[in-house]
N, C-alpha and C positions, 0 to 999 in steps of 0.2 A: 632543494628547499622547497620549491614550490607544491611539490606533493606529500611535504611533510604539513605545511601550513593548509595544503585541503582535507588531509585526515583528521587534522588540529580541529577542524571547526565541521568533523563527524554528526549527522543530523542523526537519519534514520535510512532504515533497511527494510524491505519488502524481503522476508523469506518464503511466506509461501500463500498462494503461489507464489511462484519467481516472477521477480522483476524484470522489466525489458533489459534493464542492462545496469550494470554497480555503477551508479551515478556519484559514490565515493570514491571509488580508483580511477576512474575513466575522466580523464580532465577535459572532454570536449562537452561534457555535459554539469548541470549546476541543479541543485535539488532546490534553486531560488526559482526556475522559469518551470510557469505555468503553460500547459495544463500536467508535464508528465515530467519533471525536468532536465527537459529541452530532448527527449529520447523521443526518435519519431517512432510510429505506433508497428510499423513493418519491421521494425531489431528484433527480437528477440523470440522465446517460445511463446506458442499458444498453449497453457494449459488446460485438461478437463476440468471442468468445475462444477460441482452439484448445483443443481437447479434450486433444489430445497436444501438447506443442511452444510453451507459451505462455509469455508473457516476464511482469515485473513490470519496471519504471525508477522509482528514485526519486529526488531531489534530498534530499542530506541534508547538513544544517546544525551537524551537531554533529561535532566532532574524533575521535570515537569513539562507536560504538552497537554496542549487543547489537539484531537484527535477527530476526525470526519473520513468518513469510507465512503465511496460515489459510485455508480456504475454509469454506463454507456454503451448502448449497445452500437453493433455493427462491429465492422471490419478497418473502416479507419475512424473512430470516433472523435470529433470535436465538442460532444460535447456528452457531459457527466451529469445527467440530468436525474439520477434516480439515484435515491440514497438508502445505504445498506444499513446504515446506523443510525437511526433516526433520530437519537438527540446527541447533543454535542456531549463529546465525553472530554475529560479532565483525567488527565493519565500521572499517575504521581510514582515517580519511580524511572531506573535507567536496567531493560535488557528486555527481555522477551515478553512480548504484550501478544497474546492471541483474543481474538473475537471468533466466537462459532455460533455455528447453529444461524447466519443469514442467508437469508431468504430473499429471491429476489421479487420487488414490489410489485411483478405482472406476472399475468400469462405469457411468457413465450417458448416459440417450438423449439424442440431437442436440436443440439447442432448450430445452434444461433452463437454467432460470436460477439464478444463483447470485450470491455477494457476498465479493468477497477482502478480508480483514483484515490490515492492516500494521501489527504492533506493534513501536515499536523502544523501547528503554531503554539511555539512556547517560550519557556526559558532555559537559556543558556546558563552557564553558568554567571554569565555579566550580564544576565536578566532581558537579553533580545526577545524579540516576539514575530519575527517577520515567518510568512507562511513558505512552507517548503512540500514540495511536490515527488511524488513516484508513481508509477503506472504497473501493472501487469496484466498481459494480454489471456483473457480464458475464451473456451469456449463452453458453454452451457450444456450439461447433461443429465439426464434423468437418472441413468445408470452407473453413476461415480460417487465416490465417496472420498472426503478429505482422509489421506493415507494416516495409518495408524500412526500413532507419535507425533504427528506433525503440527498439534496445535498445544503447545506449550506457555503457560504464563509464571516468568519468575515469583517467587514467595514475596518477594520486596516491592510489588508493584501494587497499585490499589487504584 
């Protein structure tokens, strides 16, 4: 029953780059926990991600949400002090949502480790507005591209 309750309150997932851990299925984590849903930074895989032209693909479960995408440099990030999406975004609709052509806002060396933090705050069916958090660990690369077909948006989203 507890797993069903947790899934019923599903909020969002990071599809690309892969998130640290599935904070929807794993009962040890909570998307309400800052900064990364309670998932330690050494848990998941580290994805090679383009320094210029990267993408973040999400699956959103709420009818609308405010969205922020932040970046922190280092292997054990505690400060997500750079914005990859410089303006607050209001996304309407459920489903796949992708931001592409994201650029690191400062010069970094090829091979720099970093983490992407995605924050959503929005309206569930009952109108709540608590912040939710997930992270993905990356290695910034000059010689990689977003995989073909990875960045999709559902037509119902705006």
